N, C-alpha and C positions, 0 to 999 in steps of 0.2 A: 911982398907976399902975394898980392893980387896977380902979379905977373907970373910968379912961379907956381902958384896954386890956383890959377884962373878958373878951372872947371868947378872948384868948390865954391868960389865966390859967385860965379854965374848961377849955379844951382840954388844957392841960398837966396838970391834976389829974384828968382823966377816965380811967375804966377802959377802955382801948382796946387793940387788938392791937399787936404789935410793929411791924408795917409802918406802921400809922397813927401810932404813937408817934414813929416816925422822921420822918414827914411833919410832925407838930406840932413836933417838936424843931427841924427845919430851918427851919420858918417862924418859930419863936420867936427863933432866932438872928439873923434879919433883920427882926424886928419885925412880922411878919405877912403879908408878900407877897414873892414871888420869881418870876423868870422860870421857866417850867415846866421848861426844860432844866436849871436849876440844882438842882432837887429830885431827889435820887438815888433814885428809885423809878419803876418802870414802872406808870403809872396804868392802863394797859390790862389789867393782870393783877390788879387789885383786884377782889374779889368784889362782888356787888351789895350785900351786907350792909355791907361796908366803905365803899362809896360812900355809903350811907345814913347811916352814922355820921359821916362827914366832913361831909355836908350838915347833919346835926343840930348839929354843932359850929360851923357857919357857914363852913366852908371851901368855897370855890368853885374848881373846877378848869377853867380855860379852856384854849384851845388855846395861848395865849402866856404865861399867868400862873396861879399858884396863890396864893390870897389869902383872908384872913378878910374877908368882906363887912362885918362889924360894925366893922372898923377903918378904914373909909374916910369916916367923918364928920369934920367940921371939928375937933372936940376931939381925936379920936384922931390925926389927921394932924399937928396942932400938937405933940402930945406926942411922936409919932414923930420929927418934925423935930428937936426938942430932943435926944432921945436919939441920933439919927443924927449930929448935929453934934458931940456929946460924943464918941461912939465914934470918929469920923473926925478928931477934933481940928480941926474947921473953925473958921475965924476968926469966923464968925457963924452964927446959925441961919437957914436958908433960909426964906423966906416961902412960904406955901401958894400955889401958882400959881392964877391964874384959869384957866378951862378952856383947856387946851392951850397954856399960856404957853410962850414960848421958854425953854429950859432954862438958858441963860446960863452963868455960871461955876460953878454948883453941880455937884459931881461926880456922875456917874451913880449911883454906889453910894449916895449920900445920897438921891437921888430914889427909888431902888428901895426903900430902907428906909422912906421916907415913904408908899409905896403907888403910885408912879408908874413908868412906863417912858418912856425917852427915845427918840423916833423922829423922824427928820427934824429934829432939833434942838429938838423940842417935848416938854414933859413932859405925858404923858397918864395920867390916873388909870387903874389897871389894869382896873376894871370898864368904863370908857368904851372903852378899847382893845379889850376883848373884844366889846363891842357893835359897834364900828366894824368889827372884823375879820369878824364874822359877816355884816354887811351886804355887805362886799366879797366874801366867799366866795360868798354867795348870788347876787350879781350876776355873778360870774365864771363861774358854771355855764352862763350863756347866751352866753359869749364874752367879748371884750374889755370891760373895765369902764369905763363912763362915769362921770365924777365927778358926783355928785348934790348937791343942796342939803343933804340930810340928812347926807351924809358931811362936807361942808364945815362944817356947824354943829357936829357932834360934835368935829371936830378943830380948829375955830375958826381956819382959815387960808384962804389963797387957793389957786387951782389949782396954782400952782408949789410951794407948801408941801405940798400934798396929794401931789404927785409924789414929794417927798422922803420923806414918811411912808410911802407905799406901797412905795417902793424899799427902805426899811428892813425892811418886812414880806416882802420877796422878790419883789415884782412888778416887771415891766419896762415901760417906756414904749414904746408902739407908735403910730405915726401911721397913721390909717385915713382913708378918705374922709369919715367923720363927724367927724373931729377926733382930738385926742390921747386915747388910751385907755391 
């Protein structure tokens, strides 16, 4: 476990402040990634030094997720899947999804313990979700968002699937003269 989930063990044994220890503890409880709203700390109030310490430990704080970047490789995800299945008493170990695979019957809690978020019925790896969300936010600054090939390739779905994913992120569909936005 220490070899496959090394960043988690390193962070748990690090000499860090109480607030950061709380973040690490909460991430350890869910195998290294969680929706940002589930972590009970106000990240905006962390000092610059605390943010640097988190970054050195490999913790990434996105708008939607907090996660250990080093726990998103194939080996770590497979180990996390086994542990999540045991923890949730699942009848089988979920397979690592291909990019943005449909989530299927696997419970959302297991996907999250594996390092994925379920949006629009698709399992998106948390780092891919953060990249996708950043592209959408940047595009939204100019007005209604047009679905691009880059967005479709990240989420690996068609335009209808994209509408579901974006809906789960809080965006609304709008018909414009240029098409659906």
